N, CA, C and O atoms as a printed pandas DataFrame, in Angstrom:
     atom_number atom_name residue_name chain_id  residue_number  x_coord  y_coord  z_coord
0              1         N          MET        A               1    0.852   -1.169    0.000
1              2        CA          MET        A               1    0.000    0.000    0.000
2              3         C          MET        A               1    0.903    1.239    0.000
3              4         O          MET        A               1    1.739    1.395    0.890
4              5         N          ASN        A               2    0.740    2.110   -0.983
5              6        CA          ASN        A               2    1.583    3.300   -1.036
6              7         C          ASN        A               2    1.026    4.405   -0.139
7              8         O          ASN        A               2   -0.092    4.304    0.366
8              9         N          SER        A               3    1.812    5.449    0.050
9             10        CA          SER        A               3    1.434    6.510    0.987
10            11         C          SER        A               3    0.169    7.246    0.552
11            12         O          SER        A               3   -0.631    7.650    1.395
12            13         N          ARG        A               4   -0.016    7.419   -0.737
13            14        CA          ARG        A               4   -1.225    8.099   -1.219
14            15         C          ARG        A               4   -2.470    7.276   -0.882
15            16         O          ARG        A               4   -3.492    7.827   -0.473
16            17         N          HIS        A               5   -2.378    5.955   -1.057
17            18        CA          HIS        A               5   -3.507    5.082   -0.737
18            19         C          HIS        A               5   -3.777    5.098    0.773
19            20         O          HIS        A               5   -4.933    5.148    1.192
20            21         N          ARG        A               6   -2.717    5.056    1.591
21            22        CA          ARG        A               6   -2.892    5.107    3.051
22            23         C          ARG        A               6   -3.550    6.417    3.464
23            24         O          ARG        A               6   -4.431    6.421    4.323
24            25         N          GLN        A               7   -3.132    7.534    2.861
25            26        CA          GLN        A               7   -3.711    8.830    3.189
26            27         C          GLN        A               7   -5.189    8.857    2.821
27            28         O          GLN        A               7   -6.016    9.315    3.609
28            29         N          ARG        A               8   -5.524    8.368    1.630
29            30        CA          ARG        A               8   -6.919    8.351    1.190
30            31         C          ARG        A               8   -7.751    7.462    2.109
31            32         O          ARG        A               8   -8.863    7.830    2.486
32            33         N          THR        A               9   -7.215    6.283    2.476
33            34        CA          THR        A               9   -7.939    5.362    3.351
34            35         C          THR        A               9   -8.174    5.994    4.720
35            36         O          THR        A               9   -9.275    5.893    5.263
36            37         N          ALA        A              10   -7.166    6.638    5.282
37            38        CA          ALA        A              10   -7.304    7.285    6.588
38            39         C          ALA        A              10   -8.317    8.420    6.530
39            40         O          ALA        A              10   -9.116    8.590    7.451
40            41         N          THR        A              11   -8.287    9.186    5.467
41            42        CA          THR        A              11   -9.226   10.298    5.310
42            43         C          THR        A              11  -10.652    9.787    5.197
43            44         O          THR        A              11  -11.558   10.310    5.846
44            45         N          GLU        A              12  -10.851    8.776    4.380
45            46        CA          GLU        A              12  -12.201    8.224    4.190
46            47         C          GLU        A              12  -12.719    7.557    5.457
47            48         O          GLU        A              12  -13.902    7.689    5.771
48            49         N          SER        A              13  -11.873    6.846    6.193
49            50        CA          SER        A              13  -12.325    6.156    7.398
50            51         C          SER        A              13  -12.659    7.131    8.518
51            52         O          SER        A              13  -13.415    6.789    9.427
52            53         N          SER        A              14  -12.105    8.346    8.468
53            54        CA          SER        A              14  -12.420    9.336    9.498
54            55         C          SER        A              14  -13.710   10.091    9.191
55            56         O          SER        A              14  -14.171   10.889   10.007
56            57         N          GLY        A              15  -14.291    9.845    8.024
57            58        CA          GLY        A              15  -15.525   10.516    7.648
58            59         C          GLY        A              15  -15.301   11.848    6.955
59            60         O          GLY        A              15  -16.263   12.555    6.656
60            61         N          GLN        A              16  -14.053   12.202    6.696
61            62        CA          GLN        A              16  -13.741   13.456    6.028
62            63         C          GLN        A              16  -13.716   13.242    4.523
63            64         O          GLN        A              16  -13.504   12.130    4.039
64            65         N          LEU        A              17  -13.932   14.310    3.806
65            66        CA          LEU        A              17  -13.839   14.253    2.350
66            67         C          LEU        A              17  -12.525   14.879    1.922
67            68         O          LEU        A              17  -12.208   16.005    2.306
68            69         N          ALA        A              18  -11.778   14.162    1.144
69            70        CA          ALA        A              18  -10.523   14.700    0.622
70            71         C          ALA        A              18  -10.838   15.536   -0.612
71            72         O          ALA        A              18  -11.457   15.046   -1.556
72            73         N          THR        A              19  -10.419   16.783   -0.606
73            74        CA          THR        A              19  -10.684   17.629   -1.762
74            75         C          THR        A              19   -9.545   17.552   -2.772
75            76         O          THR        A              19   -9.764   17.727   -3.971
76            77         N          LYS        A              20   -8.334   17.292   -2.295
77            78        CA          LYS        A              20   -7.193   17.198   -3.200
78            79         C          LYS        A              20   -6.125   16.342   -2.537
79            80         O          LYS        A              20   -5.755   16.578   -1.387
80            81         N          MET        A              21   -5.643   15.370   -3.251
81            82        CA          MET        A              21   -4.557   14.544   -2.741
82            83         C          MET        A              21   -3.271   14.993   -3.415
83            84         O          MET        A              21   -3.239   15.205   -4.628
84            85         N          GLN        A              22   -2.227   15.134   -2.638
85            86        CA          GLN        A              22   -0.940   15.492   -3.220
86            87         C          GLN        A              22    0.118   14.534   -2.710
87            88         O          GLN        A              22    0.008   14.020   -1.597
88            89         N          PRO        A              23    1.131   14.294   -3.505
89            90        CA          PRO        A              23    2.185   13.373   -3.089
90            91         C          PRO        A              23    2.937   13.917   -1.872
91            92         O          PRO        A              23    3.024   15.132   -1.694
92            93         N          PRO        A              24    3.477   13.037   -1.041
93            94        CA          PRO        A              24    4.270   13.489    0.102
94            95         C          PRO        A              24    5.443   14.354   -0.355
95            96         O          PRO        A              24    5.979   14.167   -1.447
96            97         N          GLY        A              25    5.827   15.293    0.489
97            98        CA          GLY        A              25    6.964   16.157    0.185
98            99         C          GLY        A              25    6.597   17.456   -0.501
99           100         O          GLY        A              25    7.464   18.299   -0.732
100          101         N          LEU        A              26    5.324   17.633   -0.832
101          102        CA          LEU        A              26    4.920   18.858   -1.509
102          103         C          LEU        A              26    4.197   19.816   -0.565
103          104         O          LEU        A              26    3.576   20.777   -1.019
104          105         N          ASP        A              27    4.270   19.570    0.726
105          106        CA          ASP        A              27    3.641   20.470    1.687
106          107         C          ASP        A              27    4.386   21.800    1.707
107          108         O          ASP        A              27    5.576   21.870    1.400
108          109         N          ILE        A              28    3.669   22.838    2.068
109          110        CA          ILE        A              28    4.307   24.147    2.176
110          111         C          ILE        A              28    4.485   24.501    3.643
111          112         O          ILE        A              28    3.813   23.942    4.510
112          113         N          HIS        A              29    5.363   25.401    3.910
113          114        CA          HIS        A              29    5.638   25.852    5.271
114          115         C          HIS        A              29    5.264   27.324    5.359
115          116         O          HIS        A              29    5.992   28.187    4.868
116          117         N          GLU        A              30    4.130   27.605    5.983
117          118        CA          GLU        A              30    3.703   28.987    6.151
118          119         C          GLU        A              30    4.587   29.656    7.195
119          120         O          GLU        A              30    4.812   29.106    8.273
120          121         N          ILE        A              31    5.081   30.831    6.874
121          122        CA          ILE        A              31    5.973   31.531    7.803
122          123         C          ILE        A              31    5.687   33.021    7.782
123          124         O          ILE        A              31    5.040   33.534    6.870
124          125         N          GLY        A              32    6.182   33.707    8.809
125          126        CA          GLY        A              32    6.235   35.159    8.782
126          127         C          GLY        A              32    5.092   35.934    9.373
127          128         O          GLY        A              32    5.053   37.152    9.195
128          129         N          GLY        A              33    4.151   35.316   10.067
129          130        CA          GLY        A              33    3.005   36.057   10.587
130          131         C          GLY        A              33    3.259   36.786   11.885
131          132         O          GLY        A              33    2.523   37.715   12.220
132          133         N          VAL        A              34    4.292   36.388   12.634
133          134        CA          VAL        A              34    4.575   36.979   13.944
134          135         C          VAL        A              34    6.074   37.292   14.009
135          136         O          VAL        A              34    6.865   36.477   14.482
136          137         N          ARG        A              35    6.443   38.450   13.541
137          138        CA          ARG        A              35    7.857   38.816   13.397
138          139         C          ARG        A              35    8.595   38.881   14.736
139          140         O          ARG        A              35    8.050   39.350   15.735
140          141         N          MET        A              36    9.835   38.405   14.738
141          142        CA          MET        A              36   10.713   38.460   15.898
142          143         C          MET        A              36   11.650   39.651   15.762
143          144         O          MET        A              36   12.186   39.898   14.681
144          145         N          GLY        A              37   11.854   40.392   16.848
145          146        CA          GLY        A              37   12.763   41.529   16.832
146          147         C          GLY        A              37   12.809   42.222   18.176
147          148         O          GLY        A              37   12.042   41.887   19.079
148          149         N          GLU        A              38   13.698   43.182   18.316
149          150        CA          GLU        A              38   13.858   43.894   19.587
150          151         C          GLU        A              38   12.898   45.059   19.764
151          152         O          GLU        A              38   12.623   45.459   20.895
152          153         N          ASP        A              39   12.388   45.607   18.680
153          154        CA          ASP        A              39   11.530   46.793   18.751
154          155         C          ASP        A              39   10.060   46.384   18.748
155          156         O          ASP        A              39    9.583   45.824   17.761
156          157         N          PRO        A              40    9.330   46.654   19.839
157          158        CA          PRO        A              40    7.915   46.270   19.884
158          159         C          PRO        A              40    7.041   47.019   18.882
159          160         O          PRO        A              40    5.909   46.609   18.628
160          161         N          ASP        A              41    7.549   48.105   18.309
161          162        CA          ASP        A              41    6.789   48.824   17.286
162          163         C          ASP        A              41    6.836   48.134   15.928
163          164         O          ASP        A              41    5.965   48.353   15.086
164          165         N          THR        A              42    7.856   47.297   15.714
165          166        CA          THR        A              42    8.002   46.636   14.414
166          167         C          THR        A              42    7.984   45.115   14.506
167          168         O          THR        A              42    8.086   44.436   13.484
168          169         N          SER        A              43    7.856   44.565   15.720
169          170        CA          SER        A              43    7.842   43.111   15.891
170          171         C          SER        A              43    6.949   42.740   17.070
171          172         O          SER        A              43    6.693   43.557   17.954
172          173         N          LEU        A              44    6.488   41.514   17.065
173          174        CA          LEU        A              44    5.640   41.032   18.158
174          175         C          LEU        A              44    6.395   40.174   19.163
175          176         O          LEU        A              44    5.973   40.045   20.312
176          177         N          LEU        A              45    7.528   39.578   18.729
177          178        CA          LEU        A              45    8.258   38.663   19.593
178          179         C          LEU        A              45    9.644   39.179   19.925
179          180         O          LEU        A              45   10.280   39.850   19.112
180          181         N          ARG        A              46   10.107   38.862   21.118
181          182        CA          ARG        A              46   11.488   39.124   21.523
182          183         C          ARG        A              46   12.398   38.005   21.012
183          184         O          ARG        A              46   11.937   37.086   20.335
184          185         N          ALA        A              47   13.666   38.086   21.333
185          186        CA          ALA        A              47   14.663   37.152   20.800
186          187         C          ALA        A              47   14.428   35.693   21.180
187          188         O          ALA        A              47   14.825   34.797   20.435
188          189         N          PHE        A              48   13.795   35.437   22.312
189          190        CA          PHE        A              48   13.544   34.053   22.721
190          191         C          PHE        A              48   12.105   33.630   22.436
191          192         O          PHE        A              48   11.563   32.737   23.087
192          193         N          SER        A              49   11.502   34.287   21.457
193          194        CA          SER        A              49   10.177   33.921   20.939
194          195         C          SER        A              49    9.029   34.185   21.896
195          196         O          SER        A              49    7.951   33.613   21.737
196          197         N          HIS        A              50    9.244   35.046   22.892
197          198        CA          HIS        A              50    8.129   35.436   23.751
198          199         C          HIS        A              50    7.654   36.829   23.344
199          200         O          HIS        A              50    8.430   37.658   22.869
200          201         N          MET        A              51    6.374   37.057   23.543
201          202        CA          MET        A              51    5.775   38.293   23.060
202          203         C          MET        A              51    6.246   39.507   23.853
203          204         O          MET        A              51    6.484   39.420   25.057
204          205         N          HIS        A              52    6.377   40.631   23.168
205          206        CA          HIS        A              52    6.686   41.886   23.847
206          207         C          HIS        A              52    5.562   42.237   24.821
207          208         O          HIS        A              52    5.830   42.652   25.949
208          209         N          ALA        A              53    4.326   42.077   24.403
209          210        CA          ALA        A              53    3.174   42.526   25.177
210          211         C          ALA        A              53    2.773   41.568   26.292
211          212         O          ALA        A              53    2.126   41.982   27.254
212          213         N          CYS        A              54    3.140   40.311   26.182
213          214        CA          CYS        A              54    2.742   39.306   27.170
214          215         C          CYS        A              54    3.874   38.294   27.295
215          216         O          CYS        A              54    3.944   37.346   26.512
216          217         N          LYS        A              55    4.747   38.481   28.256
217          218        CA          LYS        A              55    6.013   37.747   28.311
218          219         C          LYS        A              55    5.889   36.244   28.583
219          220         O          LYS        A              55    6.869   35.512   28.439
220          221         N          ASN        A              56    4.705   35.775   28.972
221          222        CA          ASN        A              56    4.573   34.333   29.182
222          223         C          ASN        A              56    3.866   33.641   28.020
223          224         O          ASN        A              56    3.391   32.515   28.168
224          225         N          VAL        A              57    3.793   34.307   26.859
225          226        CA          VAL        A              57    3.255   33.705   25.642
226          227         C          VAL        A              57    4.414   33.516   24.662
227          228         O          VAL        A              57    5.096   34.472   24.294
228          229         N          PHE        A              58    4.623   32.266   24.248
229          230        CA          PHE        A              58    5.718   31.925   23.352
230          231         C          PHE        A              58    5.157   31.414   22.024
231          232         O          PHE        A              58    4.144   30.716   22.004
232          233         N          VAL        A              59    5.806   31.756   20.932
233          234        CA          VAL        A              59    5.437   31.270   19.605
234          235         C          VAL        A              59    6.622   30.453   19.099
235          236         O          VAL        A              59    7.725   30.978   18.954
236          237         N          THR        A              60    6.392   29.170   18.832
237          238        CA          THR        A              60    7.521   28.304   18.471
238          239         C          THR        A              60    7.338   27.607   17.132
239          240         O          THR        A              60    7.843   26.502   16.930
240          241         N          ASP        A              61    6.628   28.238   16.228
241          242        CA          ASP        A              61    6.508   27.653   14.897
242          243         C          ASP        A              61    7.107   28.601   13.865
243          244         O          ASP        A              61    7.829   29.531   14.224
244          245         N          GLY        A              62    6.819   28.379   12.619
245          246        CA          GLY        A              62    7.388   29.186   11.551
246          247         C          GLY        A              62    6.877   30.604   11.480
247          248         O          GLY        A              62    7.419   31.414   10.728
248          249         N          ALA        A              63    5.849   30.927   12.243
249          250        CA          ALA        A              63    5.303   32.283   12.196
250          251         C          ALA        A              63    6.329   33.331   12.588
251          252         O          ALA        A              63    6.237   34.476   12.145
252          253         N          ARG        A              64    7.302   32.966   13.406
253          254        CA          ARG        A              64    8.295   33.941   13.874
254          255         C          ARG        A              64    9.392   34.239   12.847
255          256         O          ARG        A              64   10.161   35.185   13.018
256          257         N          MET        A              65    9.465   33.440   11.789
257          258        CA          MET        A              65   10.505   33.612   10.786
258          259         C          MET        A              65    9.982   34.442    9.613
259          260         O          MET        A              65    8.873   34.208    9.133
260          261         N          THR        A              66   10.766   35.395    9.157
261          262        CA          THR        A              66   10.343   36.195    8.006
262          263         C          THR        A              66   10.672   35.515    6.685
263          264         O          THR        A              66   10.061   35.817    5.659
264          265         N          SER        A              67   11.628   34.604    6.705
265          266        CA          SER        A              67   11.976   33.835    5.504
266          267         C          SER        A              67   12.699   32.574    5.951
267          268         O          SER        A              67   13.069   32.431    7.117
268          269         N          THR        A              68   12.892   31.676    5.018
269          270        CA          THR        A              68   13.594   30.434    5.329
270          271         C          THR        A              68   14.672   30.187    4.282
271          272         O          THR        A              68   14.518   30.561    3.120
272          273         N          GLY        A              69   15.744   29.564    4.696
273          274        CA          GLY        A              69   16.863   29.364    3.790
274          275         C          GLY        A              69   16.804   28.083    2.988
275          276         O          GLY        A              69   17.645   27.857    2.118
276          277         N          ASN        A              70   15.812   27.232    3.271
277          278        CA          ASN        A              70   15.720   25.979    2.527
278          279         C          ASN        A              70   14.272   25.549    2.393
279          280         O          ASN        A              70   13.370   26.208    2.909
280          281         N          GLN        A              71   14.052   24.447    1.704
281          282        CA          GLN        A              71   12.695   23.982    1.425
282          283         C          GLN        A              71   12.010   23.415    2.666
283          284         O          GLN        A              71   10.798   23.569    2.820
284          285         N          SER        A              72   12.752   22.773    3.540
285          286        CA          SER        A              72   12.173   22.145    4.717
286          287         C          SER        A              72   12.844   22.681    5.978
287          288         O          SER        A              72   13.864   22.143    6.410
288          289         N          PRO        A              73   12.294   23.715    6.563
289          290        CA          PRO        A              73   12.929   24.362    7.716
290          291         C          PRO        A              73   12.620   23.694    9.058
291          292         O          PRO        A              73   12.857   24.298   10.104
292          293         N          SER        A              74   12.108   22.492    9.055
293          294        CA          SER        A              74   11.673   21.842   10.291
294          295         C          SER        A              74   12.787   21.720   11.326
295          296         O          SER        A              74   12.541   21.935   12.513
296          297         N          LEU        A              75   14.000   21.381   10.910
297          298        CA          LEU        A              75   15.100   21.261   11.876
298          299         C          LEU        A              75   15.407   22.603   12.535
299          300         O          LEU        A              75   15.693   22.658   13.731
300          301         N          LEU        A              76   15.351   23.671   11.769
301          302        CA          LEU        A              76   15.563   25.001   12.338
302          303         C          LEU        A              76   14.482   25.312   13.360
303          304         O          LEU        A              76   14.783   25.816   14.441
304          305         N          TYR        A              77   13.226   25.018   13.035
305          306        CA          TYR        A              77   12.129   25.271   13.973
306          307         C          TYR        A              77   12.300   24.447   15.247
307          308         O          TYR        A              77   12.049   24.946   16.344
308          309         N          MET        A              78   12.721   23.202   15.112
309          310        CA          MET        A              78   12.924   22.362   16.299
310          311         C          MET        A              78   14.059   22.904   17.168
311          312         O          MET        A              78   13.949   22.903   18.394
312          313         N          ALA        A              79   15.135   23.361   16.553
313          314        CA          ALA        A              79   16.253   23.917   17.314
314          315         C          ALA        A              79   15.838   25.198   18.034
315          316         O          ALA        A              79   16.175   25.389   19.203
316          317         N          LEU        A              80   15.119   26.068   17.351
317          318        CA          LEU        A              80   14.663   27.303   17.991
318          319         C          LEU        A              80   13.643   27.011   19.093
319          320         O          LEU        A              80   13.613   27.711   20.105
320          321         N          THR        A              81   12.820   26.001   18.911
321          322        CA          THR        A              81   11.861   25.616   19.947
322          323         C          THR        A              81   12.589   25.082   21.174
323          324         O          THR        A              81   12.201   25.396   22.299
324          325         N          ALA        A              82   13.633   24.283   20.984
325          326        CA          ALA        A              82   14.424   23.781   22.110
326          327         C          ALA        A              82   15.079   24.951   22.853
327          328         O          ALA        A              82   15.113   24.964   24.083
328          329         N          ARG        A              83   15.591   25.919   22.116
329          330        CA          ARG        A              83   16.198   27.115   22.716
330          331         C          ARG        A              83   15.154   27.900   23.510
331          332         O          ARG        A              83   15.432   28.362   24.616
332          333         N          THR        A              84   13.971   28.048   22.952
333          334        CA          THR        A              84   12.892   28.768   23.616
334          335         C          THR        A              84   12.447   28.033   24.874
335          336         O          THR        A              84   12.231   28.661   25.911
336          337         N          ALA        A              85   12.306   26.710   24.796
337          338        CA          ALA        A              85   11.885   25.919   25.959
338          339         C          ALA        A              85   12.910   26.016   27.081
339          340         O          ALA        A              85   12.539   26.101   28.252
340          341         N          SER        A              86   14.181   26.003   26.741
341          342        CA          SER        A              86   15.238   26.150   27.736
342          343         C          SER        A              86   15.157   27.523   28.411
343          344         O          SER        A              86   15.281   27.629   29.631
344          345         N          PHE        A              87   14.951   28.556   27.621
345          346        CA          PHE        A              87   14.802   29.910   28.153
346          347         C          PHE        A              87   13.596   29.987   29.092
347          348         O          PHE        A              87   13.696   30.546   30.184
348          349         N          ALA        A              88   12.462   29.428   28.672
349          350        CA          ALA        A              88   11.249   29.463   29.495
350          351         C          ALA        A              88   11.458   28.716   30.814
351          352         O          ALA        A              88   11.022   29.181   31.867
352          353         N          ALA        A              89   12.120   27.566   30.757
353          354        CA          ALA        A              89   12.397   26.798   31.978
354          355         C          ALA        A              89   13.310   27.582   32.915
355          356         O          ALA        A              89   13.090   27.595   34.126
356          357         N          ASP        A              90   14.322   28.229   32.371
357          358        CA          ASP        A              90   15.213   29.063   33.190
358          359         C          ASP        A              90   14.459   30.223   33.836
359          360         O          ASP        A              90   14.665   30.530   35.010
360          361         N          GLN        A              91   13.587   30.863   33.065
361          362        CA          GLN        A              91   12.791   31.969   33.597
362          363         C          GLN        A              91   11.893   31.489   34.744
363          364         O          GLN        A              91   11.772   32.171   35.762
364          365         N          LEU        A              92   11.279   30.344   34.586
365          366        CA          LEU        A              92   10.413   29.785   35.616
366          367         C          LEU        A              92   11.216   29.433   36.865
367          368         O          LEU        A              92   10.785   29.710   37.984
368          369         N          ALA        A              93   12.388   28.820   36.671
369          370        CA          ALA        A              93   13.245   28.458   37.796
370          371         C          ALA        A              93   13.733   29.676   38.564
371          372         O          ALA        A              93   13.948   29.609   39.774
372          373         N          ASP        A              94   13.909   30.796   37.855
373          374        CA          ASP        A              94   14.356   32.049   38.492
374          375         C          ASP        A              94   13.206   32.826   39.120
375          376         O          ASP        A              94   13.423   33.907   39.667
376          377         N          GLY        A              95   11.990   32.296   39.052
377          378        CA          GLY        A              95   10.857   32.932   39.690
378          379         C          GLY        A              95   10.101   33.928   38.836
379          380         O          GLY        A              95    9.224   34.631   39.339
380          381         N          HIS        A              96   10.425   34.002   37.541
381          382        CA          HIS        A              96    9.688   34.883   36.631
382          383         C          HIS        A              96    8.420   34.176   36.163
383          384         O          HIS        A              96    8.409   32.959   35.974
384          385         N          SER        A              97    7.381   34.932   35.982
385          386        CA          SER        A              97    6.157   34.310   35.452
386          387         C          SER        A              97    5.746   34.942   34.165
387          388         O          SER        A              97    4.740   34.546   33.577
């Protein structure tokens, strides 16, 4: 059973209607909706992916990136998420909320 058949079978068994099937590897990575930067007038996130306006809200997906250097930026997102999680844990341990 190939991946397209497995996807169609899973979609049909869940009761959903598939409107378009595409081969694996053709997914897109939406990015750039929540800009990271130091100036709250031009960005929503600080350097460790927490919001300027609400410091206990973190964004750890592609929304924080304005562009990507390759077709599949997943490893970059995972590395930045690990960095963000470490920062958040340190902040919590230091008594920041």
